[in-house]
All heavy atoms as a GROMACS GRO file, in nm:
protein
  615
    1MET      N    1   0.083  -0.121   0.009
    1MET     CA    2   0.002  -0.003   0.000
    1MET      C    3   0.090   0.127   0.000
    1MET      O    4   0.056   0.228  -0.061
    1MET     CB    5  -0.090   0.002   0.120
    1MET     CG    6  -0.194   0.103   0.132
    1MET     SD    7  -0.339   0.092   0.014
    1MET     CE    8  -0.414  -0.052   0.071
    2LYS      N    9   0.201   0.126   0.077
    2LYS     CA   10   0.286   0.234   0.078
    2LYS      C   11   0.347   0.264  -0.064
    2LYS      O   12   0.356   0.382  -0.104
    2LYS     CB   13   0.400   0.215   0.184
    2LYS     CG   14   0.364   0.215   0.324
    2LYS     CD   15   0.470   0.202   0.411
    2LYS     CE   16   0.430   0.206   0.567
    2LYS     NZ   17   0.533   0.196   0.654
    3ASN      N   18   0.378   0.158  -0.133
    3ASN     CA   19   0.435   0.178  -0.266
    3ASN      C   20   0.328   0.248  -0.353
    3ASN      O   21   0.362   0.329  -0.442
    3ASN     CB   22   0.487   0.043  -0.324
    3ASN     CG   23   0.597  -0.013  -0.254
    3ASN    OD1   24   0.675   0.068  -0.201
    3ASN    ND2   25   0.614  -0.137  -0.261
    4PHE      N   26   0.199   0.211  -0.338
    4PHE     CA   27   0.093   0.268  -0.424
    4PHE      C   28   0.081   0.409  -0.384
    4PHE      O   29   0.070   0.501  -0.488
    4PHE     CB   30  -0.032   0.186  -0.397
    4PHE     CG   31  -0.151   0.242  -0.480
    4PHE    CD1   32  -0.156   0.224  -0.616
    4PHE    CD2   33  -0.259   0.300  -0.418
    4PHE    CE1   34  -0.264   0.266  -0.685
    4PHE    CE2   35  -0.364   0.352  -0.491
    4PHE     CZ   36  -0.368   0.338  -0.620
    5VAL      N   37   0.078   0.450  -0.273
    5VAL     CA   38   0.066   0.594  -0.233
    5VAL      C   39   0.185   0.665  -0.284
    5VAL      O   40   0.172   0.776  -0.335
    5VAL     CB   41   0.047   0.606  -0.072
    5VAL    CG1   42   0.063   0.749  -0.027
    5VAL    CG2   43  -0.086   0.546  -0.031
    6LYS      N   44   0.305   0.607  -0.271
    6LYS     CA   45   0.424   0.686  -0.312
    6LYS      C   46   0.419   0.695  -0.467
    6LYS      O   47   0.452   0.799  -0.518
    6LYS     CB   48   0.545   0.594  -0.275
    6LYS     CG   49   0.676   0.649  -0.332
    6LYS     CD   50   0.723   0.763  -0.235
    6LYS     CE   51   0.869   0.798  -0.278
    6LYS     NZ   52   0.884   0.933  -0.299
    7ALA      N   53   0.369   0.600  -0.545
    7ALA     CA   54   0.357   0.606  -0.686
    7ALA      C   55   0.262   0.718  -0.716
    7ALA      O   56   0.289   0.803  -0.819
    7ALA     CB   57   0.312   0.470  -0.748
    8LEU      N   58   0.155   0.730  -0.654
    8LEU     CA   59   0.053   0.837  -0.677
    8LEU      C   60   0.110   0.971  -0.645
    8LEU      O   61   0.084   1.065  -0.719
    8LEU     CB   62  -0.074   0.809  -0.599
    8LEU     CG   63  -0.165   0.690  -0.645
    8LEU    CD1   64  -0.284   0.682  -0.545
    8LEU    CD2   65  -0.205   0.697  -0.786
    9GLU      N   66   0.185   0.981  -0.541
    9GLU     CA   67   0.245   1.112  -0.507
    9GLU      C   68   0.358   1.148  -0.610
    9GLU      O   69   0.374   1.271  -0.621
    9GLU     CB   70   0.302   1.108  -0.363
    9GLU     CG   71   0.205   1.099  -0.256
    9GLU     CD   72   0.256   1.078  -0.112
    9GLU    OE1   73   0.379   1.045  -0.096
    9GLU    OE2   74   0.170   1.089  -0.025
   10ASP      N   75   0.414   1.057  -0.667
   10ASP     CA   76   0.522   1.087  -0.760
   10ASP      C   77   0.474   1.123  -0.905
   10ASP      O   78   0.560   1.154  -0.993
   10ASP     CB   79   0.619   0.966  -0.767
   10ASP     CG   80   0.709   0.958  -0.637
   10ASP    OD1   81   0.710   1.049  -0.560
   10ASP    OD2   82   0.766   0.853  -0.611
   11LEU      N   83   0.350   1.110  -0.922
   11LEU     CA   84   0.296   1.141  -1.059
   11LEU      C   85   0.323   1.278  -1.084
   11LEU      O   86   0.320   1.369  -0.998
   11LEU     CB   87   0.148   1.116  -1.069
   11LEU     CG   88   0.101   0.967  -1.077
   11LEU    CD1   89  -0.053   0.959  -1.064
   11LEU    CD2   90   0.150   0.906  -1.198
   12PRO      N   91   0.350   1.316  -1.211
   12PRO     CA   92   0.355   1.464  -1.242
   12PRO      C   93   0.240   1.541  -1.214
   12PRO      O   94   0.119   1.488  -1.211
   12PRO     CB   95   0.379   1.462  -1.398
   12PRO     CG   96   0.426   1.329  -1.430
   12PRO     CD   97   0.372   1.230  -1.335
   13ARG      N   98   0.259   1.664  -1.184
   13ARG     CA   99   0.138   1.759  -1.144
   13ARG      C  100   0.033   1.759  -1.248
   13ARG      O  101  -0.094   1.752  -1.206
   13ARG     CB  102   0.193   1.895  -1.121
   13ARG     CG  103   0.099   1.994  -1.059
   13ARG     CD  104   0.165   2.130  -1.046
   13ARG     NE  105   0.258   2.106  -0.933
   13ARG     CZ  106   0.316   2.209  -0.865
   13ARG    NH1  107   0.276   2.336  -0.892
   13ARG    NH2  108   0.398   2.198  -0.771
   14ILE      N  109   0.068   1.770  -1.379
   14ILE     CA  110  -0.036   1.768  -1.482
   14ILE      C  111  -0.116   1.641  -1.484
   14ILE      O  112  -0.237   1.648  -1.514
   14ILE     CB  113   0.030   1.801  -1.617
   14ILE    CG1  114  -0.085   1.835  -1.721
   14ILE    CG2  115   0.111   1.699  -1.667
   14ILE    CD1  116  -0.145   1.963  -1.707
   15VAL      N  117  -0.059   1.528  -1.465
   15VAL     CA  118  -0.134   1.402  -1.468
   15VAL      C  119  -0.233   1.396  -1.348
   15VAL      O  120  -0.349   1.360  -1.365
   15VAL     CB  121  -0.036   1.278  -1.464
   15VAL    CG1  122  -0.111   1.152  -1.440
   15VAL    CG2  123   0.059   1.279  -1.578
   16LYS      N  124  -0.186   1.443  -1.229
   16LYS     CA  125  -0.272   1.452  -1.111
   16LYS      C  126  -0.388   1.544  -1.152
   16LYS      O  127  -0.510   1.501  -1.116
   16LYS     CB  128  -0.210   1.487  -0.997
   16LYS     CG  129  -0.108   1.396  -0.929
   16LYS     CD  130  -0.046   1.463  -0.799
   16LYS     CE  131   0.090   1.416  -0.779
   16LYS     NZ  132   0.154   1.478  -0.666
   17PHE      N  133  -0.364   1.652  -1.201
   17PHE     CA  134  -0.468   1.756  -1.231
   17PHE      C  135  -0.572   1.698  -1.332
   17PHE      O  136  -0.692   1.708  -1.309
   17PHE     CB  137  -0.409   1.875  -1.291
   17PHE     CG  138  -0.497   1.988  -1.309
   17PHE    CD1  139  -0.541   2.075  -1.210
   17PHE    CD2  140  -0.564   2.014  -1.441
   17PHE    CE1  141  -0.642   2.166  -1.234
   17PHE    CE2  142  -0.644   2.109  -1.461
   17PHE     CZ  143  -0.685   2.195  -1.364
   18ILE      N  144  -0.524   1.631  -1.438
   18ILE     CA  145  -0.618   1.569  -1.547
   18ILE      C  146  -0.704   1.454  -1.475
   18ILE      O  147  -0.820   1.446  -1.496
   18ILE     CB  148  -0.535   1.520  -1.652
   18ILE    CG1  149  -0.479   1.639  -1.734
   18ILE    CG2  150  -0.620   1.437  -1.743
   18ILE    CD1  151  -0.384   1.599  -1.844
   19LEU      N  152  -0.634   1.374  -1.388
   19LEU     CA  153  -0.713   1.270  -1.327
   19LEU      C  154  -0.815   1.321  -1.227
   19LEU      O  155  -0.932   1.264  -1.218
   19LEU     CB  156  -0.622   1.173  -1.245
   19LEU     CG  157  -0.532   1.077  -1.329
   19LEU    CD1  158  -0.436   1.013  -1.243
   19LEU    CD2  159  -0.620   0.974  -1.403
   20VAL      N  160  -0.793   1.424  -1.160
   20VAL     CA  161  -0.886   1.487  -1.076
   20VAL      C  162  -0.989   1.554  -1.151
   20VAL      O  163  -1.111   1.552  -1.110
   20VAL     CB  164  -0.825   1.577  -0.965
   20VAL    CG1  165  -0.922   1.653  -0.888
   20VAL    CG2  166  -0.742   1.487  -0.872
   21LEU      N  167  -0.952   1.629  -1.252
   21LEU     CA  168  -1.049   1.696  -1.344
   21LEU      C  169  -1.154   1.603  -1.403
   21LEU      O  170  -1.268   1.639  -1.403
   21LEU     CB  171  -0.970   1.776  -1.447
   21LEU     CG  172  -1.051   1.874  -1.534
   21LEU    CD1  173  -1.101   1.988  -1.452
   21LEU    CD2  174  -0.960   1.932  -1.638
   22ILE      N  175  -1.103   1.482  -1.446
   22ILE     CA  176  -1.198   1.388  -1.508
   22ILE      C  177  -1.304   1.346  -1.412
   22ILE      O  178  -1.411   1.325  -1.431
   22ILE     CB  179  -1.119   1.266  -1.566
   22ILE    CG1  180  -1.041   1.326  -1.688
   22ILE    CG2  181  -1.219   1.156  -1.606
   22ILE    CD1  182  -0.945   1.225  -1.741
   23GLY      N  183  -1.258   1.308  -1.286
   23GLY     CA  184  -1.340   1.262  -1.182
   23GLY      C  185  -1.266   1.248  -1.060
   23GLY      O  186  -1.139   1.218  -1.052
   24ASP      N  187  -1.331   1.286  -0.942
   24ASP     CA  188  -1.265   1.303  -0.818
   24ASP      C  189  -1.243   1.153  -0.754
   24ASP      O  190  -1.188   1.142  -0.644
   24ASP     CB  191  -1.336   1.385  -0.727
   24ASP     CG  192  -1.253   1.450  -0.614
   24ASP    OD1  193  -1.134   1.474  -0.643
   24ASP    OD2  194  -1.314   1.472  -0.500
   25ILE      N  195  -1.277   1.054  -0.825
   25ILE     CA  196  -1.258   0.914  -0.765
   25ILE      C  197  -1.118   0.885  -0.742
   25ILE      O  198  -1.075   0.821  -0.653
   25ILE     CB  199  -1.332   0.817  -0.848
   25ILE    CG1  200  -1.345   0.677  -0.770
   25ILE    CG2  201  -1.264   0.786  -0.972
   25ILE    CD1  202  -1.460   0.605  -0.795
   26PHE      N  203  -1.028   0.928  -0.831
   26PHE     CA  204  -0.888   0.930  -0.806
   26PHE      C  205  -0.835   0.977  -0.687
   26PHE      O  206  -0.762   0.912  -0.607
   26PHE     CB  207  -0.804   0.987  -0.929
   26PHE     CG  208  -0.662   1.007  -0.894
   26PHE    CD1  209  -0.573   0.903  -0.906
   26PHE    CD2  210  -0.612   1.136  -0.874
   26PHE    CE1  211  -0.441   0.922  -0.890
   26PHE    CE2  212  -0.483   1.146  -0.848
   26PHE     CZ  213  -0.386   1.042  -0.852
   27ALA      N  214  -0.884   1.096  -0.658
   27ALA     CA  215  -0.849   1.158  -0.527
   27ALA      C  216  -0.903   1.091  -0.409
   27ALA      O  217  -0.835   1.083  -0.308
   27ALA     CB  218  -0.890   1.308  -0.527
   28ASN      N  219  -1.025   1.038  -0.414
   28ASN     CA  220  -1.090   0.969  -0.308
   28ASN      C  221  -1.013   0.832  -0.277
   28ASN      O  222  -0.996   0.792  -0.163
   28ASN     CB  223  -1.232   0.940  -0.331
   28ASN     CG  224  -1.318   1.074  -0.331
   28ASN    OD1  225  -1.268   1.168  -0.264
   28ASN    ND2  226  -1.424   1.080  -0.405
   29ILE      N  227  -0.968   0.758  -0.375
   29ILE     CA  228  -0.891   0.638  -0.365
   29ILE      C  229  -0.758   0.674  -0.301
   29ILE      O  230  -0.711   0.603  -0.213
   29ILE     CB  231  -0.882   0.560  -0.490
   29ILE    CG1  232  -1.016   0.520  -0.529
   29ILE    CG2  233  -0.784   0.445  -0.490
   29ILE    CD1  234  -1.023   0.459  -0.672
   30TYR      N  235  -0.693   0.782  -0.343
   30TYR     CA  236  -0.573   0.823  -0.278
   30TYR      C  237  -0.580   0.855  -0.130
   30TYR      O  238  -0.510   0.811  -0.052
   30TYR     CB  239  -0.523   0.946  -0.366
   30TYR     CG  240  -0.409   1.013  -0.292
   30TYR    CD1  241  -0.268   0.961  -0.299
   30TYR    CD2  242  -0.426   1.133  -0.227
   30TYR    CE1  243  -0.169   1.026  -0.235
   30TYR    CE2  244  -0.314   1.195  -0.160
   30TYR     CZ  245  -0.190   1.142  -0.166
   30TYR     OH  246  -0.090   1.205  -0.104
   31ARG      N  247  -0.694   0.925  -0.101
   31ARG     CA  248  -0.719   0.953   0.040
   31ARG      C  249  -0.730   0.829   0.118
   31ARG      O  250  -0.680   0.825   0.227
   31ARG     CB  251  -0.844   1.041   0.049
   31ARG     CG  252  -0.830   1.181  -0.002
   31ARG     CD  253  -0.958   1.268   0.024
   31ARG     NE  254  -0.945   1.393  -0.034
   31ARG     CZ  255  -1.001   1.437  -0.138
   31ARG    NH1  256  -1.072   1.362  -0.215
   31ARG    NH2  257  -0.981   1.570  -0.179
   32LEU      N  258  -0.809   0.736   0.072
   32LEU     CA  259  -0.840   0.611   0.142
   32LEU      C  260  -0.698   0.534   0.164
   32LEU      O  261  -0.670   0.496   0.274
   32LEU     CB  262  -0.932   0.526   0.067
   32LEU     CG  263  -0.970   0.387   0.137
   32LEU    CD1  264  -1.026   0.408   0.275
   32LEU    CD2  265  -1.058   0.310   0.046
   33CYS      N  266  -0.625   0.522   0.061
   33CYS     CA  267  -0.493   0.452   0.071
   33CYS      C  268  -0.397   0.518   0.159
   33CYS      O  269  -0.329   0.458   0.243
   33CYS     CB  270  -0.439   0.434  -0.061
   33CYS     SG  271  -0.537   0.318  -0.173
   34LYS      N  272  -0.393   0.654   0.162
   34LYS     CA  273  -0.308   0.727   0.246
   34LYS      C  274  -0.348   0.708   0.392
   34LYS      O  275  -0.260   0.696   0.470
   34LYS     CB  276  -0.303   0.876   0.206
   34LYS     CG  277  -0.208   0.957   0.274
   34LYS     CD  278  -0.198   1.102   0.217
   34LYS     CE  279  -0.093   1.182   0.284
   34LYS     NZ  280  -0.079   1.310   0.240
   35SER      N  281  -0.479   0.711   0.409
   35SER     CA  282  -0.526   0.703   0.549
   35SER      C  283  -0.499   0.564   0.610
   35SER      O  284  -0.463   0.547   0.718
   35SER     CB  285  -0.672   0.740   0.568
   35SER     OG  286  -0.689   0.874   0.543
   36ILE      N  287  -0.516   0.459   0.524
   36ILE     CA  288  -0.487   0.325   0.560
   36ILE      C  289  -0.339   0.307   0.594
   36ILE      O  290  -0.302   0.250   0.686
   36ILE     CB  291  -0.527   0.218   0.452
   36ILE    CG1  292  -0.687   0.228   0.435
   36ILE    CG2  293  -0.478   0.086   0.488
   36ILE    CD1  294  -0.741   0.141   0.330
   37THR      N  295  -0.256   0.361   0.513
   37THR     CA  296  -0.107   0.350   0.534
   37THR      C  297  -0.062   0.417   0.666
   37THR      O  298   0.009   0.366   0.734
   37THR     CB  299  -0.032   0.429   0.415
   37THR    OG1  300  -0.076   0.364   0.289
   37THR    CG2  301   0.114   0.420   0.436
   38LYS      N  302  -0.143   0.534   0.700
   38LYS     CA  303  -0.092   0.605   0.813
   38LYS      C  304  -0.170   0.550   0.939
   38LYS      O  305  -0.143   0.586   1.052
   38LYS     CB  306  -0.116   0.753   0.803
   38LYS     CG  307  -0.015   0.813   0.712
   38LYS     CD  308  -0.021   0.959   0.720
   38LYS     CE  309   0.093   1.022   0.626
   38LYS     NZ  310   0.112   1.161   0.648
   39GLY      N  311  -0.273   0.467   0.924
   39GLY     CA  312  -0.358   0.417   1.031
   39GLY      C  313  -0.450   0.516   1.091
   39GLY      O  314  -0.485   0.508   1.210
   40ASN      N  315  -0.494   0.613   1.019
   40ASN     CA  316  -0.580   0.719   1.055
   40ASN      C  317  -0.719   0.670   1.046
   40ASN      O  318  -0.779   0.670   0.936
   40ASN     CB  319  -0.549   0.841   0.968
   40ASN     CG  320  -0.634   0.963   1.023
   40ASN    OD1  321  -0.719   0.953   1.106
   40ASN    ND2  322  -0.604   1.075   0.970
   41ILE      N  323  -0.786   0.630   1.162
   41ILE     CA  324  -0.919   0.573   1.151
   41ILE      C  325  -1.020   0.687   1.099
   41ILE      O  326  -1.108   0.651   1.019
   41ILE     CB  327  -0.966   0.524   1.289
   41ILE    CG1  328  -0.872   0.424   1.349
   41ILE    CG2  329  -1.102   0.474   1.281
   41ILE    CD1  330  -0.858   0.296   1.249
   42LEU      N  331  -1.018   0.804   1.148
   42LEU     CA  332  -1.108   0.912   1.104
   42LEU      C  333  -1.086   0.937   0.957
   42LEU      O  334  -1.188   0.948   0.884
   42LEU     CB  335  -1.076   1.042   1.176
   42LEU     CG  336  -1.169   1.164   1.124
   42LEU    CD1  337  -1.306   1.133   1.153
   42LEU    CD2  338  -1.116   1.282   1.202
   43GLY      N  339  -0.969   0.937   0.897
   43GLY     CA  340  -0.945   0.950   0.768
   43GLY      C  341  -1.008   0.833   0.680
   43GLY      O  342  -1.050   0.862   0.570
   44ILE      N  343  -0.990   0.721   0.734
   44ILE     CA  344  -1.047   0.593   0.659
   44ILE      C  345  -1.196   0.610   0.646
   44ILE      O  346  -1.249   0.593   0.549
   44ILE     CB  347  -1.011   0.468   0.736
   44ILE    CG1  348  -0.855   0.449   0.725
   44ILE    CG2  349  -1.084   0.349   0.670
   44ILE    CD1  350  -0.808   0.328   0.812
   45ILE      N  351  -1.258   0.645   0.766
   45ILE     CA  352  -1.410   0.662   0.763
   45ILE      C  353  -1.450   0.778   0.671
   45ILE      O  354  -1.545   0.751   0.591
   45ILE     CB  355  -1.457   0.678   0.904
   45ILE    CG1  356  -1.432   0.559   0.994
   45ILE    CG2  357  -1.598   0.724   0.905
   45ILE    CD1  358  -1.451   0.577   1.145
   46LEU      N  359  -1.383   0.889   0.685
   46LEU     CA  360  -1.426   1.000   0.592
   46LEU      C  361  -1.399   0.963   0.444
   46LEU      O  362  -1.484   0.996   0.351
   46LEU     CB  363  -1.345   1.120   0.628
   46LEU     CG  364  -1.383   1.189   0.757
   46LEU    CD1  365  -1.293   1.300   0.790
   46LEU    CD2  366  -1.530   1.232   0.746
   47ALA      N  367  -1.288   0.895   0.409
   47ALA     CA  368  -1.260   0.857   0.268
   47ALA      C  369  -1.362   0.757   0.211
   47ALA      O  370  -1.400   0.758   0.098
   47ALA     CB  371  -1.118   0.799   0.259
   48ILE      N  372  -1.400   0.655   0.300
   48ILE     CA  373  -1.511   0.566   0.260
   48ILE      C  374  -1.644   0.639   0.233
   48ILE      O  375  -1.713   0.613   0.132
   48ILE     CB  376  -1.520   0.459   0.364
   48ILE    CG1  377  -1.403   0.365   0.361
   48ILE    CG2  378  -1.653   0.379   0.334
   48ILE    CD1  379  -1.395   0.261   0.478
   49ILE      N  380  -1.674   0.738   0.319
   49ILE     CA  381  -1.793   0.810   0.299
   49ILE      C  382  -1.790   0.894   0.163
   49ILE      O  383  -1.877   0.890   0.091
   49ILE     CB  384  -1.824   0.904   0.416
   49ILE    CG1  385  -1.866   0.826   0.538
   49ILE    CG2  386  -1.932   1.008   0.374
   49ILE    CD1  387  -1.870   0.905   0.664
   50LEU      N  388  -1.668   0.953   0.134
   50LEU     CA  389  -1.648   1.018   0.016
   50LEU      C  390  -1.662   0.932  -0.105
   50LEU      O  391  -1.711   0.964  -0.213
   50LEU     CB  392  -1.515   1.092   0.015
   50LEU     CG  393  -1.498   1.208   0.095
   50LEU    CD1  394  -1.354   1.259   0.100
   50LEU    CD2  395  -1.588   1.321   0.050
   51LEU      N  396  -1.607   0.806  -0.094
   51LEU     CA  397  -1.613   0.717  -0.206
   51LEU      C  398  -1.763   0.668  -0.233
   51LEU      O  399  -1.805   0.650  -0.347
   51LEU     CB  400  -1.536   0.594  -0.175
   51LEU     CG  401  -1.385   0.605  -0.211
   51LEU    CD1  402  -1.301   0.482  -0.158
   51LEU    CD2  403  -1.363   0.619  -0.369
   52VAL      N  404  -1.845   0.643  -0.120
   52VAL     CA  405  -1.976   0.601  -0.136
   52VAL      C  406  -2.063   0.709  -0.191
   52VAL      O  407  -2.156   0.688  -0.277
   52VAL     CB  408  -2.030   0.554  -0.004
   52VAL    CG1  409  -2.178   0.521  -0.004
   52VAL    CG2  410  -1.941   0.425   0.039
   53THR      N  411  -2.049   0.832  -0.149
   53THR     CA  412  -2.134   0.942  -0.187
   53THR      C  413  -2.088   1.006  -0.319
   53THR      O  414  -2.154   1.093  -0.372
   53THR     CB  415  -2.141   1.046  -0.082
   53THR    OG1  416  -2.009   1.098  -0.055
   53THR    CG2  417  -2.197   0.991   0.048
   54GLY      N  418  -1.972   0.973  -0.364
   54GLY     CA  419  -1.910   1.029  -0.486
   54GLY      C  420  -1.836   1.153  -0.462
   54GLY      O  421  -1.795   1.226  -0.557
   55GLY      N  422  -1.811   1.184  -0.337
   55GLY     CA  423  -1.732   1.308  -0.309
   55GLY      C  424  -1.822   1.424  -0.315
   55GLY      O  425  -1.937   1.429  -0.342
   56PHE      N  426  -1.757   1.540  -0.280
   56PHE     CA  427  -1.833   1.670  -0.283
   56PHE      C  428  -1.771   1.764  -0.370
   56PHE      O  429  -1.647   1.766  -0.402
   56PHE     CB  430  -1.818   1.731  -0.138
   56PHE     CG  431  -1.890   1.630  -0.031
   56PHE    CD1  432  -1.800   1.569   0.056
   56PHE    CD2  433  -2.025   1.613  -0.022
   56PHE    CE1  434  -1.853   1.485   0.152
   56PHE    CE2  435  -2.070   1.533   0.076
   56PHE     CZ  436  -1.986   1.460   0.158
   57VAL      N  437  -1.848   1.850  -0.435
   57VAL     CA  438  -1.798   1.942  -0.526
   57VAL      C  439  -1.695   2.039  -0.476
   57VAL      O  440  -1.593   2.061  -0.538
   57VAL     CB  441  -1.917   2.026  -0.588
   57VAL    CG1  442  -1.877   2.127  -0.687
   57VAL    CG2  443  -2.015   1.931  -0.663
   58ILE      N  444  -1.710   2.078  -0.349
   58ILE     CA  445  -1.622   2.163  -0.284
   58ILE      C  446  -1.483   2.100  -0.276
   58ILE      O  447  -1.375   2.169  -0.293
   58ILE     CB  448  -1.678   2.213  -0.150
   58ILE    CG1  449  -1.590   2.334  -0.104
   58ILE    CG2  450  -1.671   2.118  -0.049
   58ILE    CD1  451  -1.622   2.460  -0.173
   59LEU      N  452  -1.488   1.973  -0.237
   59LEU     CA  453  -1.342   1.901  -0.229
   59LEU      C  454  -1.285   1.886  -0.367
   59LEU      O  455  -1.157   1.898  -0.381
   59LEU     CB  456  -1.370   1.760  -0.170
   59LEU     CG  457  -1.359   1.759  -0.017
   59LEU    CD1  458  -1.382   1.618   0.031
   59LEU    CD2  459  -1.231   1.812   0.033
   60TRP      N  460  -1.365   1.871  -0.474
   60TRP     CA  461  -1.311   1.864  -0.612
   60TRP      C  462  -1.242   1.994  -0.644
   60TRP      O  463  -1.129   1.988  -0.700
   60TRP     CB  464  -1.428   1.832  -0.703
   60TRP     CG  465  -1.393   1.824  -0.852
   60TRP    CD1  466  -1.318   1.721  -0.904
   60TRP    CD2  467  -1.421   1.906  -0.949
   60TRP    NE1  468  -1.301   1.742  -1.037
   60TRP    CE2  469  -1.369   1.863  -1.075
   60TRP    CE3  470  -1.491   2.035  -0.961
   60TRP    CZ2  471  -1.388   1.926  -1.190
   60TRP    CZ3  472  -1.507   2.094  -1.080
   60TRP    CH2  473  -1.448   2.041  -1.192
   61ILE      N  474  -1.307   2.101  -0.608
   61ILE     CA  475  -1.245   2.239  -0.644
   61ILE      C  476  -1.119   2.255  -0.554
   61ILE      O  477  -1.022   2.309  -0.605
   61ILE     CB  478  -1.344   2.346  -0.613
   61ILE    CG1  479  -1.457   2.334  -0.714
   61ILE    CG2  480  -1.281   2.484  -0.621
   61ILE    CD1  481  -1.576   2.423  -0.685
   62ILE      N  482  -1.121   2.218  -0.424
   62ILE     CA  483  -1.009   2.220  -0.339
   62ILE      C  484  -0.895   2.143  -0.397
   62ILE      O  485  -0.774   2.187  -0.394
   62ILE     CB  486  -1.043   2.188  -0.196
   62ILE    CG1  487  -1.136   2.292  -0.133
   62ILE    CG2  488  -0.907   2.162  -0.108
   62ILE    CD1  489  -1.184   2.247  -0.002
   63ASP      N  490  -0.923   2.024  -0.445
   63ASP     CA  491  -0.819   1.943  -0.494
   63ASP      C  492  -0.753   1.997  -0.621
   63ASP      O  493  -0.627   1.989  -0.635
   63ASP     CB  494  -0.872   1.798  -0.538
   63ASP     CG  495  -0.912   1.712  -0.422
   63ASP    OD1  496  -0.856   1.735  -0.309
   63ASP    OD2  497  -0.994   1.617  -0.429
   64LEU      N  498  -0.830   2.053  -0.706
   64LEU     CA  499  -0.777   2.118  -0.816
   64LEU      C  500  -0.678   2.246  -0.782
   64LEU      O  501  -0.574   2.248  -0.842
   64LEU     CB  502  -0.882   2.165  -0.924
   64LEU     CG  503  -0.958   2.053  -0.988
   64LEU    CD1  504  -1.077   2.112  -1.068
   64LEU    CD2  505  -0.881   1.963  -1.072
   65VAL      N  506  -0.729   2.316  -0.692
   65VAL     CA  507  -0.656   2.431  -0.654
   65VAL      C  508  -0.510   2.384  -0.581
   65VAL      O  509  -0.405   2.434  -0.607
   65VAL     CB  510  -0.732   2.527  -0.559
   65VAL    CG1  511  -0.647   2.631  -0.494
   65VAL    CG2  512  -0.844   2.584  -0.642
   66THR      N  513  -0.537   2.285  -0.491
   66THR     CA  514  -0.412   2.243  -0.425
   66THR      C  515  -0.314   2.169  -0.508
   66THR      O  516  -0.190   2.182  -0.490
   66THR     CB  517  -0.440   2.154  -0.297
   66THR    OG1  518  -0.516   2.042  -0.333
   66THR    CG2  519  -0.514   2.235  -0.192
   67ILE      N  520  -0.358   2.104  -0.616
   67ILE     CA  521  -0.270   2.048  -0.708
   67ILE      C  522  -0.198   2.152  -0.786
   67ILE      O  523  -0.072   2.132  -0.809
   67ILE     CB  524  -0.343   1.951  -0.803
   67ILE    CG1  525  -0.380   1.826  -0.732
   67ILE    CG2  526  -0.248   1.912  -0.921
   67ILE    CD1  527  -0.477   1.729  -0.813
   68ILE      N  528  -0.263   2.259  -0.828
   68ILE     CA  529  -0.196   2.375  -0.892
   68ILE      C  530  -0.090   2.434  -0.811
   68ILE      O  531   0.019   2.462  -0.844
   68ILE     CB  532  -0.302   2.470  -0.941
   68ILE    CG1  533  -0.385   2.413  -1.059
   68ILE    CG2  534  -0.232   2.596  -0.991
   68ILE    CD1  535  -0.509   2.487  -1.092
   69ILE      N  536  -0.134   2.460  -0.684
   69ILE     CA  537  -0.045   2.530  -0.588
   69ILE      C  538   0.081   2.445  -0.531
   69ILE      O  539   0.197   2.492  -0.557
   69ILE     CB  540  -0.118   2.592  -0.468
   69ILE    CG1  541  -0.224   2.700  -0.520
   69ILE    CG2  542  -0.026   2.646  -0.361
   69ILE    CD1  543  -0.315   2.748  -0.418
   70ASN      N  544   0.048   2.331  -0.471
   70ASN     CA  545   0.155   2.254  -0.414
   70ASN      C  546   0.184   2.124  -0.487
   70ASN      O  547   0.274   2.053  -0.455
   70ASN     CB  548   0.151   2.231  -0.270
   70ASN     CG  549   0.032   2.250  -0.193
   70ASN    OD1  550  -0.056   2.321  -0.251
   70ASN    ND2  551   0.010   2.196  -0.091
   71GLY      N  552   0.100   2.079  -0.579
   71GLY     CA  553   0.114   1.953  -0.645
   71GLY      C  554   0.061   1.838  -0.580
   71GLY      O  555   0.082   1.717  -0.619
   72ASN      N  556  -0.013   1.852  -0.471
   72ASN     CA  557  -0.046   1.733  -0.388
   72ASN      C  558  -0.203   1.747  -0.374
   72ASN      O  559  -0.271   1.865  -0.371
   72ASN     CB  560   0.007   1.724  -0.256
   72ASN     CG  561   0.157   1.694  -0.263
   72ASN    OD1  562   0.190   1.616  -0.342
   72ASN    ND2  563   0.233   1.758  -0.172
   73ILE      N  564  -0.272   1.631  -0.357
   73ILE     CA  565  -0.421   1.631  -0.312
   73ILE      C  566  -0.427   1.664  -0.168
   73ILE      O  567  -0.358   1.613  -0.092
   73ILE     CB  568  -0.475   1.496  -0.349
   73ILE    CG1  569  -0.466   1.477  -0.509
   73ILE    CG2  570  -0.620   1.484  -0.305
   73ILE    CD1  571  -0.503   1.343  -0.559
   74TRP      N  572  -0.528   1.746  -0.137
   74TRP     CA  573  -0.544   1.779  -0.002
   74TRP      C  574  -0.611   1.667   0.087
   74TRP      O  575  -0.712   1.596   0.035
   74TRP     CB  576  -0.633   1.907   0.010
   74TRP     CG  577  -0.658   1.953   0.150
   74TRP    CD1  578  -0.583   2.017   0.235
   74TRP    CD2  579  -0.784   1.922   0.232
   74TRP    NE1  580  -0.641   2.040   0.358
   74TRP    CE2  581  -0.764   1.981   0.359
   74TRP    CE3  582  -0.897   1.851   0.202
   74TRP    CZ2  583  -0.860   1.973   0.450
   74TRP    CZ3  584  -0.994   1.848   0.300
   74TRP    CH2  585  -0.980   1.904   0.433
   75TRP      N  586  -0.556   1.645   0.204
   75TRP     CA  587  -0.628   1.559   0.297
   75TRP      C  588  -0.585   1.580   0.435
   75TRP      O  589  -0.481   1.656   0.458
   75TRP     CB  590  -0.595   1.409   0.261
   75TRP     CG  591  -0.677   1.311   0.320
   75TRP    CD1  592  -0.633   1.199   0.387
   75TRP    CD2  593  -0.817   1.302   0.332
   75TRP    NE1  594  -0.742   1.123   0.438
   75TRP    CE2  595  -0.852   1.188   0.408
   75TRP    CE3  596  -0.924   1.386   0.297
   75TRP    CZ2  597  -0.984   1.152   0.430
   75TRP    CZ3  598  -1.051   1.351   0.317
   75TRP    CH2  599  -1.090   1.231   0.395
   76ILE      N  600  -0.655   1.525   0.538
   76ILE     CA  601  -0.636   1.560   0.680
   76ILE      C  602  -0.514   1.489   0.733
   76ILE      O  603  -0.482   1.519   0.848
   76ILE     CB  604  -0.764   1.524   0.764
   76ILE    CG1  605  -0.793   1.375   0.747
   76ILE    CG2  606  -0.878   1.618   0.710
   76ILE    CD1  607  -0.915   1.343   0.832
   77ASP      N  608  -0.450   1.409   0.670
   77ASP     CA  609  -0.334   1.329   0.728
   77ASP      C  610  -0.216   1.430   0.751
   77ASP      O  611  -0.170   1.494   0.679
   77ASP     CB  612  -0.288   1.226   0.644
   77ASP     CG  613  -0.385   1.101   0.652
   77ASP    OD1  614  -0.464   1.100   0.750
   77ASP    OD2  615  -0.391   1.022   0.563
   0.00000   0.00000   0.00000
């Protein structure tokens, strides 16, 4: 799981932006894997809720902005 998270973090900024722009499911899977790797129970629960509900539009916008600014998807970890 750590290798998967590392691979996602190492993707170029433009690839992350395009993946999140197409659909926020990429970001939600990344959030879930990152929380599982760190053992963050709250993060796991929130990531599962985001996956089930399809995410929120506000998080989609936040993800796009944070990818442009720092190159990473925003999460509570």
